[in-house]
N, C-alpha and C positions, 0 to 999 in steps of 0.2 A: 662550356666551360662554368663549376660551380666557384664560387667564391665564399672565404667564409664573412660573417657579419656578424655584429652584436648591437641589439636595442637594448635601452633600457627605458623604462616608461613611468610615470607617474600619474599615479589614480586620484581621483577625488577620496579625501578622507571619509566623506558621509555613507561610502557605500558599505554594506553587511560584508559579510564574511563569504558568503554565496555569493552575491554579487560581482565582488570582485575574481572568486574562481570563474566566474561565468565570461568576464571579459577577459582573462586571460585566455581562457579556453577559444573566445572567438580567434583573438589573434594568432594563438598556436595554429586552429585549424586553416585559416587563410594561407598561412605559411607553406604547413602539408598539402594542401589540394591545389596550390599552385608549382608542385614541385621539389619543397626545401626540404632538407634533412636538419631534425632537433639536434644539437650536439648538448648542450646543456640549458639548464634553466634557473635561476636561484630567485627566490620571494626575498624580499630585502623589508620587508613588511613596514610597518608605520613610522616615517622618519619625520624630520623637522627639516624643512625647505630652508634654503639661505636667503629666500625671498618670497614676500607675498603673493601667488597668484590668483587670480579670480576671489580674491578677500579669501585664501585659504594659507594658511602657515604650515600644514603638512600635507603628507601624502604616502599612497601605497607606492612603494618602489619594486617594480620587477625586471629583472634581467632575462634575455634570451639570447643563445646563440647559437647562430645555424648556418648552414653551408646552401646557398641558393642561387640563382640565376638572376643578374643584375637589374632586369627587368620586374622583377618580385617586389625591389624596393619600393617601387614608386605605389605600385599597388597596396602596399603593410600602409604606407605613409598616408596614402589618402585614407586609407580604413582609419588610422588613428587621428585624421584630423574631423573627420566626420565624426565621429564618438566624442557623446558630451562626457563620458567619464573620465578620459585621458586629459590631462593637466598639461604636459610635457613630454615627448620624448625624445631621441636622439638613437640615430642608425647611423654605426660606422662601420668600415672595411677593415678587416684582421689582416696584419701582415705576419711575416714571420715569426717578427720576434714577440709581437703581442701574443701570436698563439701559444708559444714556449710558455711566456708568463702568465697566461690563464692555465696552462697544465699543472704549473711545478703549483701555484696558488689551491688549485683544486686538490691536489696531491698533498696538502700540507705542508710542502717542503720548508715553507716562510714560518709557519707556527712553530715546527721544531727547531729550527734556527733560531729563531728569537727565544723561543725555552732556554735553548741551550746558552746562548749569549747571558739572559739574566742571573740564568745557576753560575755562570764563569766570574758574574760581576760581585755576587754574593760572597 
């Protein structure tokens, strides 16, 4: 049985655009080669972190949402730990409410309601 997961990882800010794409490609390949199906991907770009990690205050954030068997998560996290380009990562299992929220967020339902609200306030 495949479950839905979401992984956010932070890459070191000293990477070039090509190095960053290569790192993301590596982790996507690990997922697909082990039977996972990518559902959604977002590149959040360079962001300031809440606290310094390895003397760095910024990092490239990337999100992957995928369906996978549970034993694949351990393989993925070992790959994150072995890669020096990765500063931090977090993988969570998504339940039905989180899936519904992600779907709404991607469809732009929240953007439309916030603009309608600001127009009503004006």
